[in-house]
C-alpha positions in Angstrom: 126.2 267.5 249.1 124.8 265.0 246.8 127.1 264.4 243.5 125.1 263.6 240.4 125.8 260.2 238.9 127.5 262.0 236.0 130.0 263.6 238.3 131.0 267.4 238.3 129.0 269.6 235.5 130.9 271.9 233.4 128.8 274.5 232.1 129.6 276.7 229.1 128.1 279.5 227.5 128.1 281.9 224.5 125.0 284.1 223.6 121.8 282.0 224.2 123.9 278.9 223.8 124.0 276.7 226.6 126.0 273.4 227.0 127.2 271.1 230.0 129.9 268.8 229.8 130.3 266.2 232.6 133.0 264.8 234.5 132.0 260.8 234.2 132.8 259.9 230.5 133.9 263.6 229.8 130.8 263.7 227.5 128.1 266.6 226.8 125.1 266.1 228.8 123.0 269.0 227.2 123.2 271.5 224.5 120.5 274.1 224.1 119.8 277.7 222.2 117.2 279.8 223.3 116.0 277.0 225.8 115.4 274.7 222.6 117.2 271.5 222.9 119.9 270.9 220.0 121.1 267.6 221.6 118.8 265.6 223.3 119.8 265.8 226.9 120.0 263.4 230.0 118.6 264.3 233.6 121.2 265.6 235.8 120.2 263.5 238.6 120.4 260.3 236.1 123.1 258.0 234.8 124.0 258.7 231.4 121.7 256.2 229.1 122.4 255.1 225.4 126.0 256.6 225.8 124.4 260.3 225.4 126.8 262.6 224.2 129.7 260.1 225.3 133.4 259.8 223.7 134.1 256.4 222.3 137.4 255.8 222.8 139.8 253.8 221.5 137.1 252.3 219.6 133.5 253.2 218.5 130.8 250.8 218.1 130.9 247.0 218.5 133.7 244.5 218.8 133.1 241.0 218.2 133.7 238.7 221.2 136.0 241.3 223.0 139.0 240.3 220.6 141.4 241.8 218.2 144.8 241.1 217.0 147.4 244.1 216.6 151.4 243.8 215.7 151.1 240.2 215.6 149.7 239.8 219.2 146.4 238.6 219.9 144.3 240.6 222.7 141.0 239.9 224.7 138.9 242.8 226.3 136.1 242.5 228.7 132.6 241.8 227.4 130.9 245.3 228.1 127.8 244.2 226.2 127.4 240.5 227.5 124.0 239.8 226.1 125.8 240.3 222.5 128.8 238.8 223.5 130.7 242.3 222.3 132.8 244.8 224.1 131.1 248.2 223.1 132.1 251.6 222.7 135.8 251.6 224.0 137.0 252.1 227.4 136.7 255.6 228.8 132.7 256.0 229.1 132.6 255.3 232.8 136.0 256.8 234.1 136.3 260.2 235.6 137.8 263.0 233.3 139.5 266.3 234.4 139.0 269.7 233.3 142.2 270.8 231.9 141.4 274.1 230.5 138.3 276.1 231.4 136.9 279.6 229.9 133.1 280.9 230.0 132.4 279.2 226.4 135.0 276.2 226.2 136.1 273.3 228.2 139.1 270.5 227.6 138.2 267.4 229.3 141.3 265.0 229.9 141.7 261.3 230.3 144.6 259.3 230.4 144.2 255.6 229.4 146.7 253.3 231.2 147.7 249.8 230.2 144.8 247.2 231.3 144.2 243.7 230.5 143.3 243.4 226.6 144.7 246.9 226.3 148.6 247.1 226.7 148.9 251.0 225.6 149.0 254.4 227.3 146.5 256.9 225.5 146.3 260.7 226.4 142.8 262.0 225.1 141.3 265.7 225.1 138.2 266.6 224.2 137.7 270.1 223.9 134.1 271.6 223.7 134.0 275.5 222.3 130.9 277.5 221.6 131.0 280.2 219.4 128.9 281.7 216.6 129.0 278.4 214.5 127.3 276.3 217.3 129.2 273.9 219.4 132.4 272.4 218.1 134.0 269.6 219.7 137.7 268.5 218.5 139.3 265.2 220.1 143.1 265.0 220.2 144.6 261.4 221.2 148.3 261.2 221.5 150.2 257.6 222.0 152.3 258.2 225.1 154.0 254.5 224.9 156.8 252.7 223.2 155.1 250.8 220.7 152.5 251.6 218.2 148.7 251.6 219.1 145.6 250.8 217.3 143.2 253.5 217.3 139.5 254.6 216.5 137.2 257.4 218.1 133.5 258.4 217.7 130.9 260.3 219.9 127.2 259.6 220.5 125.1 262.7 220.6 121.6 262.7 220.0 120.0 265.4 217.7 116.7 266.8 219.3 113.6 267.3 217.2 112.3 269.8 220.1 109.3 268.8 221.7 108.2 265.4 221.1 109.4 262.4 219.2 111.6 261.9 216.4 108.4 260.2 214.5 107.6 263.9 213.4 110.9 265.1 212.2 112.5 264.9 209.0 116.0 263.5 208.4 118.5 264.8 205.8 121.7 262.6 205.6 123.7 262.5 201.9 124.9 259.0 202.4 124.7 256.9 199.5 125.7 253.4 201.6 124.2 251.7 204.6 126.6 249.3 206.5 124.4 246.1 206.8 124.5 244.3 210.4 123.6 241.1 211.7 120.6 240.7 214.5 121.0 240.8 217.3 124.7 241.1 217.7 124.8 244.5 215.4 128.2 243.4 213.7 128.9 244.2 210.0 127.9 241.7 207.2 128.5 243.9 204.0 127.2 247.0 202.5 124.3 248.2 200.2 123.5 251.2 198.3 120.7 253.2 199.7 119.1 254.1 196.3 115.7 252.5 196.3 115.4 251.4 199.9 113.8 252.8 202.8 117.5 254.2 204.1 117.6 257.0 201.6 117.6 260.1 203.3 119.5 262.1 200.9 116.6 264.4 199.7 114.9 264.6 203.7 112.1 262.4 204.8 110.1 262.2 207.8 111.1 259.5 210.1 107.7 258.2 210.9 107.8 255.2 213.0 110.6 253.7 211.4 113.2 251.9 213.4 117.1 252.5 212.6 120.3 251.4 214.0 122.9 251.2 211.4 126.2 253.1 210.2 125.9 255.1 207.0 129.1 256.1 204.8 130.0 257.5 201.5 128.9 260.7 202.9 128.6 264.0 200.6 131.0 266.8 201.6 131.0 270.4 201.3 134.0 272.5 200.1 135.3 272.6 203.6 135.2 268.9 203.7 132.2 268.5 206.3 129.5 266.0 205.8 126.0 266.9 207.4 123.1 265.4 209.0 120.3 267.6 209.7 117.2 266.8 211.6 114.3 269.4 211.0 111.8 269.4 214.0 108.0 270.2 214.0 108.7 273.6 215.3 110.6 274.3 211.9 114.1 274.4 213.6 117.0 272.0 212.3 119.4 270.6 214.8 122.6 269.9 212.0 125.6 268.1 213.1 128.7 268.4 210.6 131.8 265.9 210.6 135.2 266.3 209.2 137.2 264.0 207.1 138.6 262.0 209.9 135.0 260.5 210.1 133.8 258.9 207.1 130.9 257.1 209.0 127.9 258.4 210.9 125.5 255.8 212.6 122.0 256.9 213.2 120.2 255.6 216.0 116.1 256.1 216.6 116.8 254.9 220.3 114.1 252.2 220.4 116.0 250.1 222.7 116.0 252.9 225.4 113.7 252.7 228.7 110.2 253.3 227.3 110.0 256.9 228.8 113.4 257.8 226.9 112.9 256.1 223.4 112.5 258.5 220.4 113.2 261.7 221.9 116.3 262.3 220.2 118.1 260.6 217.2 121.4 259.1 217.9 124.0 260.7 215.3 127.3 259.0 216.0 130.5 260.2 214.2 132.9 257.5 213.7 136.4 257.3 212.4 135.9 253.4 211.7 133.2 251.1 211.2 131.7 248.4 213.8 134.3 245.6 214.5 137.3 247.6 213.1 139.6 246.2 215.7 139.1 243.0 214.9 138.9 243.4 211.0 141.8 246.3 211.1 139.1 248.3 208.6 139.9 251.9 209.1 141.9 251.6 212.3 144.6 254.3 212.9 148.0 253.0 213.8 149.4 255.6 216.0 153.1 255.5 216.4 154.7 256.2 219.6 154.5 260.0 220.5 152.1 260.4 217.4 149.0 262.7 217.8 145.8 262.8 215.8 142.9 265.5 215.9 139.7 264.8 214.6 136.3 267.3 214.8 132.7 267.3 214.9 130.1 270.0 215.4 126.4 270.9 215.9 124.2 274.1 215.6 120.8 274.9 215.5 119.2 276.3 212.4 
């Protein structure tokens, strides 16, 4: 028996909706409605590329030099993006997760992050994936199991699908008033700027064309339920729509230009983030979880 690079595959369904959640990294490998992809998938016989669908815990995005200070102590993490001298996307991407609960339309993936070099904390994490009439809902619950406070940030890395073809023909709608600026090549934050009058104003919807984007956006407009939305209208007239709750004040948009040539620009990275890049180092947006404390965050996606 051949085991896929992403481990065991957990398939869930609801009507004509289908999603596959994976053991390695605990992420969503694919999500489609009526055969039309809503999240850009990666092949079952391939390793996850570009963090497709992966939870980003206990921090999203990049950490400069892998260093941070918390509660008066300094820590050094492994550099998982060595070419840029950063630690990136947390500590659970390549670890096996377990299906703690499973129903035909729902699966809860669980992982426990024990102390390691640069991370002297114990964190219990559960990510619930549930299909229903409103699409796919993803709820992340983290609990500090240790005896000391724990720094925490989270995110996830789904790619909205334009359907067939590239994102070039799709129209992006993102009601965000501010872009977080980052340097090149390390992609660490250097400031912010309003999107007014810039090429990064997608508040009224605009065709992507060949524009290359890999930036966080914030100051998100929200509906009456406190949700902020990102919508990608494909050439087929269907919209992949992603929402985030108030625990996610930032969404990173990534057009996939640094993926392998045959994988580039096939999906739009649309990453809910609870804190900005380099947050563990700056402290901005970092949640302080006290011993025994739990936090729940949520996002979701659907086809319209």
